[in-house]
Structure formats: C-alpha cells, structure tokens
C-alpha positions in Angstrom: 0.0 0.0 0.0 1.4 3.4 -1.1 1.4 6.5 1.1 2.4 10.1 0.5 3.0 12.6 3.2 2.9 16.4 3.5 3.7 18.8 6.3 0.6 20.3 8.0 1.8 23.9 8.3 0.7 24.7 4.8 -2.3 23.7 2.6 -1.7 20.3 0.9 -0.7 20.9 -2.7 0.2 17.8 -4.7 2.5 17.8 -7.7 2.5 15.5 -10.7 4.9 13.0 -9.2 2.9 12.7 -6.0 -0.3 12.1 -8.0 1.5 9.2 -9.7 2.4 7.8 -6.3 -1.2 7.9 -5.3 -2.0 5.8 -8.4 0.6 3.3 -7.5 -1.7 0.7 -6.0 -3.9 0.4 -9.2 -2.0 1.1 -12.4 -5.2 0.9 -14.4 -6.7 3.9 -12.6 -7.5 6.7 -15.2 -6.8 9.4 -12.6 -7.0 13.0 -13.5 -4.4 14.0 -16.2 -4.6 17.8 -16.5 -2.1 19.8 -18.4 1.1 20.7 -16.7 -0.1 24.3 -16.5 -3.3 23.4 -14.7 -3.6 24.1 -10.9 -3.1 21.0 -8.9 -5.4 19.6 -6.3 -5.4 21.7 -3.2 -7.1 21.4 0.2 -9.3 24.4 1.0 -12.1 25.6 3.1 -15.7 24.4 2.5 -17.2 26.9 0.0 -20.7 25.8 -0.7 -23.6 23.9 0.9 -23.8 22.1 -2.5 -20.7 20.1 -1.4 -22.6 18.8 1.6 -25.3 17.5 -0.6 -22.8 15.9 -2.9 -21.0 14.4 0.0 -24.0 12.9 1.7 -25.2 11.4 -1.6 -21.9 9.9 -2.5 -21.1 8.8 1.0 -24.4 6.8 0.8 -23.4 5.4 -2.6 -20.2 4.2 -1.1 -22.0 2.5 1.8 -20.0 4.2 4.5 -21.9 5.6 7.6 -21.4 6.7 11.2 -23.5 4.4 13.3 -25.2 5.6 16.5 -24.8 9.0 18.0 -22.1 11.7 17.4 -20.0 10.2 20.3 -19.0 7.2 18.2 -15.3 6.7 17.5 -15.6 4.4 14.5 -16.9 4.6 10.9 -18.1 1.4 9.4 -18.7 0.3 5.8 -21.7 -1.7 4.7 -20.5 -2.4 1.1 -19.8 -6.0 -0.1 -17.0 -7.0 -2.5 -19.8 -8.0 -4.9 -21.1 -4.4 -4.8 -17.6 -3.1 -5.6 -17.2 -5.4 -8.6 -20.6 -4.5 -9.9 -19.7 -0.8 -9.9 -22.0 0.3 -7.2 -19.3 1.7 -5.0 -16.1 3.7 -5.6 -12.6 2.9 -4.3 -11.5 5.2 -1.5 -8.7 7.5 -0.3 -8.2 7.5 3.4 -6.7 10.7 4.9 -5.5 11.1 8.5 -2.9 12.9 10.5 0.0 11.2 12.2 3.1 12.6 13.7 2.3 16.1 12.5 2.0 14.9 8.9 -1.0 14.6 6.5 -1.0 11.0 5.3 -3.1 9.9 2.3 -3.6 6.3 1.4 -5.1 5.3 -1.9 -6.9 1.9 -1.6 -10.0 -0.1 -2.4 -13.1 0.4 -0.4 -12.8 -3.0 1.2 -9.4 -2.0 2.6 -10.6 1.5 3.5 -13.0 0.0 6.1 -10.0 -1.7 7.8 -8.0 1.5 7.8 -10.9 3.6 9.2 -11.2 1.1 12.1 -7.5 1.0 12.6 -7.2 4.7 13.0 -10.1 4.7 15.4 -11.4 8.1 14.2 -12.6 10.5 16.9 -16.2 11.8 16.7 -15.1 15.2 15.4 -13.5 13.7 12.3 -13.1 16.0 9.2 -14.8 15.0 6.0 -13.3 15.8 2.6 -14.3 15.1 -1.0 -12.2 14.6 -4.1 -14.6 15.6 -6.8 -12.9 14.2 -9.9 -12.5 10.4 -9.6 -13.1 7.8 -12.2 -12.8 4.2 -11.1 -10.1 1.8 -12.3 -10.9 -0.2 -15.3 -12.1 -3.2 -13.3 -14.9 -1.1 -11.8 -15.9 0.3 -15.2 -16.1 -2.8 -17.3 -17.1 -5.6 -14.9 -20.5 -7.2 -15.3 -23.4 -5.7 -13.3 -27.2 -6.1 -13.3 -28.9 -4.0 -16.0 -30.9 -2.2 -13.3 -27.8 -1.3 -11.3 -27.0 2.4 -11.7 -23.5 3.3 -12.7 -22.2 5.4 -9.8 -20.4 8.6 -10.8 -17.6 7.3 -8.6 -16.3 10.4 -6.8 -13.6 9.6 -4.3 -14.7 10.0 -0.7 -12.0 10.6 1.8 -11.9 10.9 5.6 -9.6 12.6 8.0 -9.4 11.4 11.6 -7.5 14.4 13.0 -9.1 17.2 15.0 -6.5 19.7 14.0 -6.5 21.3 10.6 -4.3 21.1 7.5 -3.6 24.9 7.7 -3.0 27.0 10.7 -5.2 29.7 9.2 -8.1 27.3 8.7 -10.9 27.0 11.3 -13.3 24.9 9.3 -14.2 21.4 10.5 -15.6 20.5 7.0 -13.2 20.7 4.1 -12.8 19.4 0.6 -10.3 18.9 -2.1 -10.9 21.3 -4.9 -10.3 19.3 -8.1 -11.7 19.0 -11.6 -15.1 17.4 -11.8 -16.4 15.6 -14.9 -19.9 16.3 -16.2 -21.2 13.2 -17.9 -21.4 13.5 -21.7 -23.9 11.2 -23.4 -23.4 9.4 -26.7 -25.4 12.1 -28.4 -22.9 14.7 -27.0 -20.0 12.6 -28.3 -21.3 12.5 -31.9 -22.3 16.2 -32.0 -20.2 18.4 -34.4 -17.1 19.5 -32.5 -17.6 23.1 -33.5 -18.6 26.5 -32.0 -22.0 27.9 -32.9 -21.4 31.7 -32.9 -24.5 33.8 -32.4 -24.1 37.5 -33.0 -26.6 40.0 -31.7 -26.1 43.5 -33.3 -27.6 46.5 -31.5 -27.9 50.1 -32.6 -26.6 52.5 -30.0 -27.9 56.0 -29.3 -27.9 58.7 -26.7 -27.5 57.3 -23.2 -25.1 54.5 -24.3 -22.0 54.1 -22.2 -19.2 51.8 -23.0 -18.0 51.1 -19.4 -21.5 50.6 -18.1 -22.3 48.1 -21.0 -19.2 46.1 -20.4 -19.8 45.9 -16.6 -23.4 45.0 -17.1 -22.8 42.2 -19.6 -19.9 40.8 -17.7 -22.0 40.6 -14.5 -24.8 38.9 -16.5 -22.4 36.4 -17.9 -20.8 35.8 -14.5 -24.2 34.9 -13.0 -25.1 32.7 -16.0 -21.9 30.7 -15.4 -22.7 30.5 -11.7 -26.1 29.0 -12.7 -24.3 26.3 -14.7 -20.7 26.3 -13.3 -19.5 23.5 -15.6 -19.8 26.0 -18.4 -16.7 27.7 -17.0 -14.7 24.5 -17.4 -13.0 22.9 -20.4 -14.2 20.5 -23.1 -11.1 18.3 -23.7 -10.1 14.8 -25.0 -11.1 12.1 -22.6 -8.5 9.9 -21.0 -10.3 6.8 -22.0 -11.9 5.7 -25.3 -11.1 6.6 -28.8 -11.9 10.1 -29.9 -14.1 10.8 -26.9 -14.6 14.1 -25.1 -15.1 15.1 -21.5 -16.2 18.3 -19.8 -14.0 19.1 -16.8 -14.9 21.8 -14.3 -14.3 23.0 -10.8 -16.6 24.2 -8.0 -14.1 27.0 -7.1 -15.7 30.4 -7.3 -12.4 31.7 -8.8 -13.2 29.8 -12.0 -16.1 32.3 -12.4 -14.0 35.4 -12.0 -14.0 36.8 -15.5 -11.2 39.2 -14.7 -9.1 36.1 -14.4 -10.6 34.4 -17.5 -9.7 36.2 -20.7 -10.4 32.9 -22.4 -14.1 33.4 -21.5 -14.8 37.1 -21.8 -13.4 39.9 -23.8 -14.1 43.4 -25.2 -12.8 45.3 -28.2 -13.5 48.6 -30.0 -13.2 48.9 -33.8 -14.0 51.5 -36.4 -14.8 49.3 -39.3 -16.0 45.7 -39.9 -15.4 44.0 -43.2 -14.5 47.4 -44.6 -17.8 49.0 -43.6 -18.8 51.5 -41.0 -21.7 50.5 -38.8 -24.1 52.9 -40.7 -23.1 51.2 -43.9 -23.7 47.7 -42.4 -27.2 48.8 -41.3 -27.9 50.2 -44.8 -26.8 46.9 -46.3 -29.0 44.9 -44.0 -26.0 43.6 -41.9 -24.5 41.4 -44.7 -23.3 37.9 -43.6 -19.9 38.4 -45.4 -19.0 41.1 -42.9 -19.5 38.9 -39.9 -15.8 38.2 -39.4 -15.3 35.5 -36.8 -11.7 36.6 -36.1 -13.0 40.0 -35.0 -16.4 39.3 -33.4 -15.8 36.0 -31.6 -13.6 35.1 -28.7 -13.5 31.5 -30.1 -12.8 32.1 -33.8 -11.5 28.7 -34.5 -13.1 25.3 -34.0 -11.0 23.1 -31.7 -8.6 20.8 -33.5 -8.3 17.1 -32.4 -6.6 16.9 -29.1 -7.2 20.5 -28.1 -9.2 21.7 -25.1 -11.6 24.6 -25.2 -14.2 26.5 -23.1 -17.9 25.4 -23.5 -19.0 29.0 -24.0 -17.3 32.4 -24.5 -18.6 36.0 -24.8 -17.1 38.9 -26.7 -18.3 42.4 -26.9 -17.3 44.5 -29.9 -18.2 48.2 -30.1 -18.0 50.3 -33.3 -17.2 54.0 -33.4 -20.2 55.9 -34.7 -22.7 53.7 -32.9 -23.1 50.0 -32.9 -22.6 47.0 -30.6 -22.0 43.3 -31.3 -22.6 40.7 -28.6 -21.2 37.4 -29.7 -21.9 34.1 -27.8 -19.7 31.2 -29.0 -21.3 27.9 -27.7 -19.6 24.5 -28.2 -21.8 21.9 -29.7 -20.4 19.3 -27.4 -22.7 20.6 -24.6 -25.0 23.1 -26.4 -27.7 22.1 -28.8 -30.3 24.6 -30.0 -32.5 23.9 -27.1 -29.9 24.6 -24.5 -28.6 27.7 -26.4 -32.2 29.0 -26.1 -32.3 28.2 -22.3 -28.9 29.9 -21.7 -29.7 33.0 -23.6 -33.1 33.4 -22.0 -31.6 33.0 -18.6 -29.0 35.6 -19.5 -31.8 38.0 -20.4 -33.5 37.3 -17.1 -30.3 38.2 -15.3 -30.0 41.4 -17.4 -33.5 42.4 -16.3 -32.7 41.8 -12.6 -29.4 43.7 -12.9 -31.1 46.7 -14.4 -33.7 46.7 -11.5 -31.1 46.5 -8.7 -31.2 49.5 -6.5 -27.9 48.7 -4.8 -24.7 46.8 -5.5 -24.7 43.1 -4.4 -21.7 40.9 -3.4 -20.0 39.1 -6.2 -22.1 36.1 -7.3 -20.9 32.7 -6.4 -22.0 29.2 -7.0 -25.4 29.0 -5.5 -25.7 27.5 -2.0 -28.5 25.1 -3.1 -27.9 25.2 -6.8 -30.6 24.4 -9.4 -28.0 22.7 -11.6 -27.2 20.1 -8.9 -30.9 19.4 -8.4 -31.2 19.0 -12.2 -28.2 16.7 -12.3 -29.7 14.4 -9.7 -33.1 14.4 -11.4 -31.8 14.2 -14.9 -33.0 11.1 -16.8 -30.2 8.9 -18.2 -29.8 8.0 -21.9 -27.9 4.8 -20.8 -31.2 2.8 -20.7 -31.3 3.2 -24.5 -27.7 2.3 -25.3 -28.4 -1.4 -25.5 -31.4 -1.1 -27.8 -31.3 -3.9 -30.3 -30.5 -2.2 -33.6 -29.9 -5.3 -35.7 -31.9 -4.8 -38.9 -32.6 -1.2 -38.1 -32.4 1.3 -40.9 -30.6 4.6 -40.7 -31.2 6.4 -44.1 -29.5 9.5 -42.8 -26.2 7.7 -42.5 -23.9 5.8 -44.9 -21.3 3.7 -43.2 -20.4 1.7 -46.3 -17.1 1.9 -48.2 -18.7 2.6 -51.6 -18.0 5.8 -53.4 -20.7 8.4 -54.2 -20.6 11.0 -56.9 -20.0 14.3 -55.2 -18.3 17.6 -56.0 -15.9 16.7 -53.2 -14.8 13.5 -54.9 -14.5 14.8 -58.5 -11.4 16.3 -59.9 -13.3 19.0 -61.7 -12.7 22.3 -60.0 -16.1 23.7 -58.8 -16.9 27.4 -58.1 -16.3 28.5 -54.5 -19.2 28.6 -52.1 -20.8 31.9 -51.0 -23.4 32.7 -48.4 -26.4 35.1 -48.5 -29.5 35.9 -46.5 -33.0 35.7 -48.0 -35.8 37.5 -46.2 -39.4 36.4 -46.5 -42.5 38.5 -45.6 -44.5 36.5 -43.0 -47.7 37.3 -45.0 -46.3 35.8 -48.2 -45.2 32.7 -46.4 -48.5 32.4 -44.6 -50.4 32.6 -47.8 -48.2 29.9 -49.3 -48.8 27.6 -46.3 -52.5 28.1 -46.7 -52.3 27.0 -50.3 -50.2 24.1 -49.3 -52.7 22.9 -46.8 -55.5 23.1 -49.3 -53.5 21.2 -51.9 -52.3 18.5 -49.5 -55.7 17.9 -47.9 -57.3 17.2 -51.2 -54.7 14.4 -51.8 -53.8 13.1 -48.3 -56.9 13.8 -46.3 -58.4 16.5 -44.2 -55.9 16.0 -41.3 -52.9 16.7 -43.5 -50.7 19.4 -42.0 -47.5 21.3 -42.7 -46.0 24.1 -40.6 -44.7 27.4 -41.6 -41.1 26.1 -41.1 -42.0 23.0 -43.3 -43.3 25.3 -46.0 -40.3 27.7 -45.9 -37.9 24.7 -45.9 -39.6 23.2 -49.0 -39.4 26.6 -50.8 -35.6 26.6 -50.4 -35.1 22.9 -51.1 -37.1 22.9 -54.3 -35.5 26.1 -55.7 -32.0 25.1 -54.7 -32.5 21.8 -56.5 -33.9 23.6 -59.6 -30.8 25.8 -59.6 -28.4 22.9 -59.3 -30.0 20.9 -62.1 -27.2 21.9 -64.6 -24.8 19.6 -62.7 -27.3 17.0 -61.5 -29.0 14.0 -63.0 -32.8 13.6 -62.6 -32.1 10.2 -61.1 -29.8 11.6 -58.4 -31.1 11.4 -54.9 -31.6 14.7 -53.1 -32.0 14.8 -49.4 -33.2 17.4 -46.9 -32.0 16.9 -43.3 -33.0 18.6 -40.1 -32.9 18.1 -36.4 -35.8 17.1 -34.1 -35.8 17.8 -30.3 -35.8 14.5 -28.4 -36.5 16.1 -25.0 -40.3 15.6 -25.0 -40.1 12.3 -26.9 -38.1 10.3 -24.4 -39.5 8.4 -21.4 -39.1 9.9 -18.9 -39.0 13.1 -20.8 -36.2 15.6 -20.4 -37.1 19.1 -19.3 -37.2 21.6 -22.1 -34.3 23.4 -20.4 -32.0 20.4 -20.1 -28.4 20.9 -21.1 -26.6 18.8 -23.6 -27.4 17.4 -27.1 -30.8 15.8 -26.8 -31.9 15.8 -30.5 -31.8 13.5 -33.4 -31.4 14.0 -37.2 -34.2 13.1 -39.6 -34.2 13.1 -43.4 -36.6 13.6 -46.3 -35.6 12.5 -49.7 -36.6 11.9 -53.3 -35.0 11.7 -56.8 -34.2 15.1 -58.2 -36.6 14.8 -61.1 -39.5 13.8 -58.9 -38.8 16.5 -56.3 -38.8 19.4 -58.8 -41.5 17.7 -61.0 -39.3 17.8 -64.1 -41.4 17.7 -67.3 -41.0 14.9 -69.9 -39.0 17.1 -72.2 -36.6 17.9 -69.4 -37.8 21.4 -68.8 -38.5 22.9 -65.4 -42.2 23.7 -64.8 -42.9 27.4 -64.7 -44.9 27.1 -61.5 -42.9 25.6 -58.7 -45.7 25.6 -56.1 -47.0 22.0 -56.6 -43.4 20.8 -56.1 -43.1 23.0 -53.0 -46.3 21.6 -51.5 -45.2 18.0 -52.1 -41.7 18.7 -50.7 -43.3 20.3 -47.6 -45.3 17.1 -47.1 -42.1 15.0 -47.4 -40.4 17.2 -44.7 -43.4 16.8 -42.4 -43.4 13.0 -42.7 -39.7 13.0 -41.8 -40.4 15.1 -38.7 -43.4 12.8 -37.7 -41.4 9.6 -38.0 -39.2 10.8 -35.1 -42.3 10.1 -32.9 -42.1 6.4 -33.6 -41.2 4.5 -30.3 -38.0 3.0 -31.6 -36.7 6.0 -33.6 -34.8 7.9 -31.0 -33.7 4.9 -28.9 -32.1 3.3 -32.0 -30.2 6.5 -32.8 -28.9 6.6 -29.2 -27.8 3.0 -29.4 -26.1 3.6 -32.7 -24.2 6.5 -31.3 -23.1 4.4 -28.3 -22.0 1.6 -30.5 -19.5 3.6 -32.5 -15.8 2.9 -31.8 -14.9 6.3 -33.1 -17.5 9.0 -32.7 -16.1 10.9 -35.6 -17.5 8.2 -37.8 -21.0 9.6 -37.4 -20.2 13.0 -39.0 -18.5 11.2 -41.9 -21.4 8.8 -42.5 -23.9 11.7 -42.3 -22.1 13.8 -44.9 -21.7 10.8 -47.1 -25.4 9.9 -47.1 -26.6 13.5 -47.7 -23.9 15.0 -49.9 -24.7 18.6 -49.2 -22.1 19.7 -51.7 -23.9 17.7 -54.5 -27.7 17.4 -54.2 -28.4 17.5 -50.5 -29.4 20.3 -48.2 -28.9 20.4 -44.5 -31.1 22.7 -42.5 -30.7 24.1 -39.0 -33.7 25.8 -37.5 -32.6 28.6 -35.1 -35.9 30.6 -34.9 -36.0 30.0 -31.1 -32.4 31.0 -30.3 -32.5 34.4 -28.7 -34.1 37.0 -31.0 -36.4 38.0 -28.1 -33.7 38.3 -25.5 -33.7 41.8 -24.0 -30.1 42.6 -22.9 -31.3 45.7 -21.0 -28.4 47.8 -22.2 -29.0 51.5 -21.7 -28.8 53.5 -25.0 -30.0 50.5 -27.1 -33.4 49.0 -27.9 -32.6 46.1 -25.6 -33.3 43.4 -28.1 -31.0 42.9 -31.1 -31.7 44.8 -34.2 -30.0 42.1 -36.2 -29.1 38.5 -35.4 -26.4 36.8 -37.4 -23.8 34.1 -37.3 -20.1 34.5 -38.1 -19.5 34.0 -41.8 -18.9 30.6 -43.2 -19.9 29.3 -46.6 -20.5 25.5 -46.6 -22.2 24.4 -49.8 -25.6 22.9 -49.2 -26.3 24.4 -45.7 -29.1 26.6 -44.6 -30.2 28.2 -41.4 -33.7 29.5 -40.6 -32.4 32.4 -38.5 -33.5 33.7 -35.1 -36.9 35.4 -35.3 -38.9 37.7 -33.1 -41.8 35.8 -31.8 -40.2 32.5 -32.8 -43.0 31.2 -35.1 -45.7 33.7 -34.1 -46.2 37.3 -35.1 -45.5 39.2 -38.3 -41.7 39.4 -38.2 -39.9 38.4 -41.4 -38.3 35.0 -41.8 -34.6 35.1 -42.6 -32.8 32.2 -44.3 -29.0 32.1 -44.4 -28.1 29.9 -47.4 -24.7 28.7 -48.6 -24.2 27.4 -52.2 -21.5 27.3 -54.8 -21.4 30.6 -56.6 -23.0 29.7 -59.9 -25.9 28.0 -58.1 -26.4 31.0 -55.9 -26.6 33.3 -59.0 -29.3 31.1 -60.4 -31.3 30.7 -57.2 -31.5 34.5 -56.8 -33.3 34.8 -60.0 -36.9 36.2 -60.1 -38.2 32.9 -61.4 -36.5 31.0 -58.5 -36.1 31.9 -54.9 -36.1 35.6 -55.6 -39.8 35.5 -56.5 -40.7 34.8 -52.8 -38.2 37.1 -51.0 -38.9 40.4 -49.4 -36.7 42.6 -51.5 -35.8 40.3 -54.4 -32.2 41.1 -53.6 -30.6 38.9 -50.9 -28.0 40.4 -48.6 -24.5 39.5 -49.7 
C-alpha cells in the first residue's frame, strides 16, 4: 500500500509525481491527467452547501456511515465486495494525521474499512471530497445487473484528525478542490465539435455608455456561469476511449472570476467591420460576409483534435459611430439549439434583474442550493437506450459503407467557390403559401394533412435550390433534406425543455431530383414551382413525424453508443446526404435568442439584427433567429450557402427571388 506525506503547516498541494504515487496501487486507474499548467489539487475551506449535498449522496453510494450518535469513535462500511465489482461503490482515499503529517492512502473500499477502524477516528473527524474520480478499469467494465445504476464514482476521503491542514483554517468540514467531470452522453459525443457563434447586433444612441455596458454584460455572464458552473470548465479529450470528449470543471468560485478568465470574456473597439462602418452595415442589412469570426468571436477557430476549449465564450465588440455586437460562442459538445435558447433566456432574465437593482450586491458565487445540482440528480439517463437492439434497423441519414458516391468533393473538376447570403421572406407571403399548401395536400392526403410554416419555408428553399443545381445533377440523383428534431419531450421519462446537452436527433426527407422538382417529360422545369413545393413540404413533415415512432430515438442513441470512433458519425452523415452535391442540411434557429432583452441603456434592448459568423459550406441553410419565434408578423430570414453559380441562379426572379422580401438577398 502506497502512502504520501505532507507537512501540515501549509495547505496540501500535490505535484505530478505525487499524484502518480497515489495511483501506484492500481496502475489501471485513469486518474486526472490535467495539463502541466493546470492548478493541482489543493485542500481548502468548504465553500458551498452544495458540497454537503454531494458528500451525503456519494457517502451513501459508497455505503459508509457513522452508526449511532455523534460520540461514536468508528466509521463502518456496509459495502460488499460484490457491490464493488458491480460498480455500485467507488474505491477510496483515506486521509489522516499522524506525527504532524498529513497521510493519504489510496486503496480499495474494502481495505478502507479496515483502515478507518485501525485509526479509530474521533467523533469530530473531518470530511473531505475529491470531486474528480473515475474508477479503475475493473470497476468500469465488470458485469453488473442491468438495473444497477452506474455510480459517478467520486472519491470520498476521511480525516481522523481534530487539527486542521492549515494553521489559518478553522473549518471542520473541508474538501479537495479538483476537476469534476460532467457526464457526456453518446449524443454529445457525436455532435459536431464546433462552435455555434451567435451575433446580436444592437444600434446604439444617446445614453449608451461603454463602461456601463461592459460591466453589465460581464455581470450577467458571470451569473449565468454560476447557474451552470460546468460552463466555466473545459471540453477536452477524454483519458479513455477513442476520440471521446469530457467536460471538466471545478466548483471553485475563482473559475467564475471573469477578470481572471480572458479565455471566456473579452471586449474590443473597432472603427470598421469588413471594410464597412456601422451605418453602412445597417444600410446593407447587416450582410453575412462582414461577420468576421476573427473580429467578433472570442472563439474564432473550432478546436482541433486533441485540443481543449471552453464550453462558452462571450465577446463584446463596439464600433465607433454607434453599434454594438454581442457574440456568444457555444460549443456543440454541450449546447444544442434547445440549451442555447435556455442559456440566452436566462442571460436575459439576469439582465433584467441587474437593471432593476437599487444597490450593488456581493460578487455572485456558485449557489448554496444550486438548481443545476438538483437538475443533475433528477436528470434522466440515456444509458437505458444504449443497449437497444438495432440489428436490422435502418438509418437512411447515414452511410457507413465503403462505396464511393458522386460528389463535388470527390470529382477532380474544380467547382466554383461557395458563397453565403441571407434571404428575407415576408410573413404574410409565407402564410399565404402555407394556406395554399394545406388546401392542396388535404385534397390528396386527407383532411388532417398538415405542414407548418417552417416546413413550407424549408420546402421553398429545397425545391428552388435543387432547380438551380439541375445543370450539374442528373434527374435520377437522390436529393435529401436533413433537419434536427428535439428529443426532450419524446423520451420516457421526458427531459425538461431546459435540459443541457445534445438531446436531439437527425431526420431526413428524400426523393429523386426529377421527382422533387416535377421535371417535365421534355426535361424542362415547370414554370410554376408551387405544386413541387407543396409535395416537398409534405415529405419534410413526414420526416419530422417519424421521429415520434417509439424506436426511432432509442435506436439512434444505441447507434451513437456503438461507434468505436464517434467521428464516424459525421463522416457517415455527410456521405449519405452529400450537401455539396444534391443534399441540403437545415438548422432551425428561430428560437435561439431574438427575443432576449439585454437591457443595455442606449440600445433598444433586443438585437436589431441576429447573425452568425461568416462561413460558406455548400448545401447548408439556417432559418435564423426570429422575433416571436413562429408567431407574429416578423420576417423570416434564411441564411443559405451554395456554390457561386448555383447562388446566382437561385437568386433569379423565377427562382427563390420571387418569394423574397426585397428580391435582392444580402451579400
């Protein structure tokens, strides 16, 4: 049994070599492996009542208790070796004082019971928690009953000394401050490893003050991070598994101090953006091409394999002459569209409270009884779906075969570069088109046939994009339309609408090119595209409805869990849908923050424009953030990326241009 010692006159701070000594008993232990620059584990004063809750819960999971009254001098364990092998209990680290030294012994729980008895702990023993512990391989992989929950396996430690590790410390309850790991599901693992960068542009006027704005937004961001403290952590490569990620975080309030975290929060002042003044940008309708990620975002680059990165960052960019950009960069590994909505709405709630404050309050800290901890305890698990039998199941949105498909990416012919533009649609025009679609479809498919406004808009874009691509497509080519469906309400038990993480699944509508655009026998395009649009909207609605089938979402979770390398999912998805050939991938963002009121004096509060940083990926479209989400009369904006020649054709008055607000999309 290995031991390490440390003098008691200073807080215990362990270096890399000492951590390795602690691991000596079990060489398979995937103990914390932070970067050399990271702060090491340190013993410090109890900082939050949340730790008490965690301690009691995990103490119970370990099976260790204090029998009888407070005068007892022993701590006993009620765990069996069978429990340990089945993953119900974690191994332990026993901490005690002896001869003026702090002694830590890494051991298995079965041996911990013997040590606790041996040291005959007094009744006033100190309790500590090491927050980031993952069990050795034997505890991870050993068989266990299907109904046996997998314990998060924090390492519970006990100190039998009545004195304290530091002469300045008077607390009788202490903990190790270490990196915790937030569980990431198979759906988190297969999510694109990218940042979604949402830009909120606000016009500024009299009453706007730069310092006040920065302090206000910094305080709001600080409190939002305190609501979900794991968002101040790092998404990084996991120590086990191939190409897996983990989210590491601490419960130290210093992690939320944005003055110490330039990686999370930043401010800048500029005079031009993309060569334009702010007035010119407004006159041009805030063109996508000017939304420079290197200027507006604090996370301008997607993380490369092996890199660590923050889950969320915020950058404020002011322009001389009036104009403010607030850019949230959210990592897809923990944020899907639903959680982006939740985070931004909470940010807006904090902004309202900050504006209404009549006096300054102390710096916000991690809540004493935090909502996130309650949510974590009550959070349903996706693990029950991981063993779903998917033998014989079909996944048309994926292609895991080795066969080659015709695609612009695989041909040697040089294709035109991709460009990105915004198309704006009057709500009234789109509403009339939906009404026509419902009348058309109910005559064919029955009186209950339904398509939404989003279905109709998606169909308009899909049909006209396919018509515009016809010069380099064959009528027999397959064209697919993919979109995401929220899985939160469709699982049992259902996830709350505000749940963090990726809880969505992809769905796909498809047809042959000639059928979709209703190509005439002579090969000509029909002059009226509306019947094709109505049928395409019906295909999209059927794709959305099939997500409600009982086995649809569980089978996708099981598929994600079965992948040896989670990067395989993205490759198979692109191969099946070929967005750079005949496919179109759609992300619906209408719900992601257009109604958030930032409560910034000297602005309208809500964004005058909502954009994303510029990127042109052929075959991608976003239905952008919208006031009222799907209600009200606000226009519908679609950000579309196509190769340049296809974009020129789709802008024509006989194509997508006939439906747009100004017949001139913003470049």
